[in-house]
C-alpha positions in Angstrom: 120.4 7.7 139.7 118.8 10.5 137.7 119.4 13.9 139.3 117.6 17.2 138.6 119.8 20.1 139.4 117.7 23.1 139.8 119.6 26.5 139.2 116.6 28.5 138.2 116.6 30.5 141.5 120.0 32.0 140.5 120.0 34.9 138.0 122.8 37.1 139.4 125.1 37.8 142.2 127.2 35.7 144.5 124.9 32.8 144.4 125.2 32.6 140.6 129.0 32.8 140.8 129.1 30.0 143.3 126.9 27.9 141.0 129.2 28.6 138.1 132.1 27.3 140.1 130.0 24.1 140.7 129.3 23.7 137.0 132.9 24.2 136.1 133.9 21.5 138.6 131.0 19.2 137.7 132.2 19.3 134.0 135.6 18.1 135.2 134.3 15.3 137.5 131.9 14.0 134.7 129.2 12.1 136.4 128.8 9.7 133.5 127.1 7.0 135.5 124.0 9.3 136.1 121.6 11.3 133.9 121.8 14.9 135.0 119.0 17.3 134.1 119.7 21.0 134.6 117.0 23.7 135.1 118.0 27.3 134.5 116.8 30.6 133.4 117.1 31.0 129.6 120.0 33.4 128.7 121.5 33.4 132.1 125.3 32.9 132.6 124.5 29.4 133.9 122.5 28.6 130.8 125.3 30.0 128.5 127.8 27.9 130.3 125.9 24.7 130.0 125.3 25.3 126.4 129.0 25.6 125.6 129.6 22.3 127.3 126.7 20.9 125.2 124.8 19.2 128.0 121.9 17.2 126.4 119.3 17.9 129.2 118.7 21.7 129.9 115.3 22.7 130.9 114.0 26.4 131.3 112.1 28.3 134.0 111.0 32.0 133.8 113.2 34.6 135.4 110.2 36.0 137.2 109.9 34.2 140.6 106.1 34.1 140.6 105.9 32.7 137.1 108.6 30.2 138.0 106.8 28.9 141.0 103.6 28.5 138.9 105.4 26.6 136.3 107.1 24.4 139.0 103.7 23.5 140.4 101.9 22.7 137.2 104.7 21.1 135.2 107.1 19.7 137.9 105.4 16.3 138.1 105.5 15.9 134.4 109.2 16.7 134.2 110.0 14.3 136.9 108.1 11.5 135.2 109.5 12.3 131.7 113.1 12.2 132.9 112.7 9.5 135.5 114.1 11.9 138.2 115.2 10.2 141.4 116.4 13.2 143.4 116.4 17.0 143.1 119.1 19.3 144.2 118.0 23.1 144.3 121.4 24.8 144.7 120.0 27.8 146.7 116.4 28.6 147.5 113.2 26.6 147.1 111.8 24.6 144.3 108.1 23.7 144.3 108.4 20.1 142.9 106.3 17.2 144.1 107.3 15.8 147.4 107.2 12.2 146.3 111.0 12.1 145.7 113.9 13.4 147.8 114.8 17.0 147.6 118.0 18.7 148.8 118.3 22.5 149.0 121.3 24.8 149.8 120.3 27.4 152.3 122.0 30.8 152.5 119.2 33.1 153.8 120.8 33.9 157.1 118.2 36.3 158.4 115.5 33.5 158.8 117.8 31.8 161.2 118.3 34.8 163.6 114.8 36.0 164.3 116.0 37.9 167.3 117.6 40.4 164.8 115.3 42.8 163.1 117.0 42.3 159.7 114.5 44.6 157.8 114.5 47.4 160.4 115.4 49.9 157.6 112.1 49.0 155.8 108.5 50.2 156.7 105.0 49.6 155.7 104.2 47.5 152.6 107.9 47.0 151.6 108.7 45.5 155.0 105.5 43.4 154.9 106.6 41.9 151.6 110.1 41.1 152.9 108.6 39.3 155.9 106.2 37.3 153.8 109.1 36.2 151.6 110.9 35.0 154.6 107.8 33.1 155.7 107.8 31.4 152.3 111.4 30.5 152.7 110.9 28.9 156.0 107.9 27.0 154.7 110.0 25.8 151.7 112.8 24.9 154.0 110.5 22.6 156.1 109.4 20.7 153.0 112.9 19.7 151.9 114.2 16.3 152.6 117.7 17.7 153.4 119.6 21.0 153.7 123.2 21.9 152.8 124.6 24.8 154.9 127.8 26.9 154.4 127.6 28.2 158.0 127.7 25.9 161.0 125.7 28.2 163.3 122.9 28.1 160.7 122.9 24.4 160.6 122.4 24.4 164.5 119.7 27.0 164.3 117.9 25.1 161.4 117.5 22.1 163.8 116.5 24.3 166.8 114.0 26.6 165.0 112.6 24.6 162.2 113.2 21.0 163.1 115.5 20.2 160.1 116.2 16.5 160.5 118.7 15.9 157.6 121.4 18.6 157.1 125.2 18.8 156.5 127.7 21.6 156.8 130.1 21.9 153.7 132.5 24.8 153.9 132.3 27.1 150.8 135.1 27.0 148.1 135.8 30.3 146.5 137.5 30.6 143.1 140.3 33.2 143.8 142.5 32.3 140.8 141.1 35.1 138.6 142.9 36.3 135.5 145.0 39.3 136.3 144.3 42.8 135.2 145.7 46.0 136.6 143.1 48.2 138.5 143.9 51.9 139.0 142.5 53.8 141.9 141.2 57.4 141.3 144.2 59.8 140.9 142.9 62.1 143.7 143.8 59.4 146.3 147.0 60.0 148.1 149.1 56.9 147.5 150.6 57.3 151.0 147.3 57.2 152.7 146.1 54.0 154.6 143.2 52.6 152.7 140.2 50.6 153.7 138.0 48.5 151.4 134.2 48.2 151.5 133.6 45.6 148.7 129.8 45.9 148.4 127.0 47.7 146.8 124.1 49.7 148.2 122.8 47.0 150.5 121.9 48.4 153.8 122.8 45.1 155.5 126.5 46.0 154.8 126.2 49.1 157.0 127.9 51.2 154.5 126.1 54.4 156.0 128.6 54.3 158.9 131.5 55.0 156.6 131.2 58.9 156.8 131.0 58.8 160.6 134.2 56.8 160.8 135.8 59.0 158.3 134.9 62.1 160.4 136.4 60.7 163.5 139.7 59.7 161.8 139.7 63.2 160.2 139.3 64.8 163.5 142.3 62.7 164.8 144.3 63.8 161.7 144.8 60.1 160.9 145.5 59.8 157.1 142.9 57.1 156.0 140.9 56.7 152.9 137.8 54.5 152.3 137.4 52.7 149.0 133.8 51.9 148.3 132.7 49.8 145.3 129.0 50.7 145.2 127.8 51.8 141.7 127.7 55.5 140.9 124.1 55.2 139.7 122.3 58.2 141.1 120.0 56.0 142.9 118.3 57.2 146.1 120.9 55.4 148.2 123.8 56.8 146.2 122.5 60.4 146.5 121.8 60.1 150.2 125.3 58.7 150.8 126.9 61.7 148.8 124.8 64.0 151.1 126.3 62.4 154.1 129.8 63.0 152.8 129.0 66.6 152.5 127.3 66.8 155.9 130.3 65.2 157.7 132.8 67.1 155.5 134.6 63.9 154.4 134.2 64.0 150.7 137.9 63.9 150.1 138.4 60.8 152.2 135.9 58.5 150.6 135.9 57.3 147.1 132.9 55.5 145.4 134.6 53.6 142.6 131.8 51.4 141.3 131.9 47.8 140.6 135.3 45.9 140.1 135.6 43.0 137.6 136.9 39.6 138.9 140.2 39.9 137.0 140.8 43.3 138.8 140.2 42.0 142.4 143.7 41.1 143.1 145.1 44.4 141.9 142.6 46.2 144.0 143.5 44.2 147.1 147.3 45.0 146.6 146.4 48.7 146.9 144.4 48.6 150.2 145.5 47.9 153.8 142.4 46.6 155.6 139.0 45.1 154.6 135.7 45.7 156.2 132.7 43.5 156.5 130.3 45.2 158.9 127.2 43.2 157.8 124.2 42.6 160.1 124.1 39.0 158.9 125.8 36.8 156.3 125.8 33.0 155.7 129.3 33.6 154.1 131.1 36.3 152.1 133.8 36.3 149.4 135.2 39.2 151.3 136.3 37.0 154.0 138.4 34.5 152.1 139.7 37.1 149.8 141.1 39.1 152.7 142.8 36.0 154.0 144.1 35.0 150.6 145.4 38.5 149.8 146.8 38.8 153.3 144.9 41.8 154.5 143.5 42.2 157.9 139.7 41.8 158.2 137.5 44.0 160.4 134.1 42.2 160.9 131.0 42.5 162.8 131.2 41.1 166.5 128.3 38.6 165.9 127.8 34.9 166.1 127.6 34.4 162.3 131.0 36.0 161.9 132.7 34.4 164.8 131.6 30.9 163.5 133.3 31.6 160.2 136.4 33.6 161.2 137.3 32.4 164.7 140.7 34.1 165.5 141.3 35.3 161.9 139.6 38.7 162.1 139.2 41.8 164.3 135.7 42.0 165.8 133.9 45.3 166.3 130.5 46.6 167.3 129.2 47.4 163.8 127.2 50.4 164.9 130.0 52.0 167.0 132.0 54.4 164.8 134.4 55.1 167.7 135.2 51.6 168.4 135.7 50.9 164.6 137.9 53.9 164.3 140.1 52.8 167.2 140.3 49.2 165.7 141.5 50.7 162.4 144.3 52.5 164.0 145.2 49.5 166.3 145.4 47.0 163.4 147.4 49.4 161.2 149.8 50.6 163.8 150.3 47.4 165.8 152.5 45.2 163.5 152.4 42.2 165.6 148.6 42.2 166.0 148.3 42.7 162.3 150.7 39.9 161.3 148.9 37.6 163.8 145.5 38.2 162.2 146.9 37.7 158.7 148.7 34.4 159.9 145.5 33.1 161.3 143.6 33.9 158.1 146.3 32.0 156.1 145.8 29.0 158.4 142.0 29.2 158.0 142.3 29.0 154.2 143.9 25.6 154.5 140.8 24.3 156.2 138.6 25.2 153.1 138.0 22.6 150.2 138.9 23.1 146.7 136.0 23.7 144.3 136.3 20.1 143.2 136.4 18.8 146.7 133.3 20.7 147.6 131.5 19.5 144.5 132.4 15.9 145.5 131.1 16.5 149.0 127.7 17.7 147.5 127.4 14.9 145.2 128.2 12.4 147.9 125.5 13.9 150.1 123.0 13.8 147.3 123.7 10.0 146.8 123.3 9.5 150.6 120.0 11.2 150.8 118.7 9.3 147.7 119.9 5.9 149.0 118.4 6.5 152.6 115.0 8.0 151.6 
């Protein structure tokens, strides 16, 4: 069996990190009985990793998505014939290769599975139209795949209901949390005795970071000593400047620290210094924040929505993501109620045991690729 593993849709962010885990595991498993052809963006981290392992078959696609799609359409058939490809696995996203051979794709675009939620509500005009068109393209691409791999069980169910996906499998994600350790030091202006909450995200409106000043104002009024740690970049972007203005408007500048990005090797040190983790997203297929909170034994406050409950079950505190009063009350309850806090942490620790190792997940993916190839 000759497999084309398409990684060209991944250039940065969480998807690329997950794919790097896959490649590291793949290099250990050593599928010597198959020819493996990798497709990546030239100069990406994925490309650099493959070069260090000296894989013989590495092909390149443009980083620009439009140019990539054009090249897939016009050269895909030639590549399949040249390398005698039997099956294609696009790790996340859509590849526009000929449909005469089986194609499997990983799907993590959670918003297309929940049309009842206006995911792009913060966008208007042309920018919103473009987002909607991209979603329609993703749905079209989803329907042309032979099979789909999901990391979220509710999305698998929705895929069948909404798009008629016939072949699909749910494989739990595996997160590499064995990072090299390096100390991380919080800003010196933060009172070490203050309780601290972590928003580990950037300027993505989906994460609902704009509610932080409102929560901080309520806790300040209650004279509850709590400090927010927010890892968005200090880049003077429009979002950054608007957020800084909110801190001034609500008079909570001293209670919120924007610390910028944190390196992988500093993650463990950062978690040691905080007391609670927030994930108030509108939608996610999965998030590293969840399993990191469980692993580092910190209570997780998360959106009270189907996507979150299907992942966390009884291992999180659920809140209305748009209700700053409810979130404030939940912060105080989880930090002051030792029994509840220990229960949530214990449940999270139990949940970790249900997740596969990186190698186990990779084996499951490869087994499914073989299955689809053999049955189509």
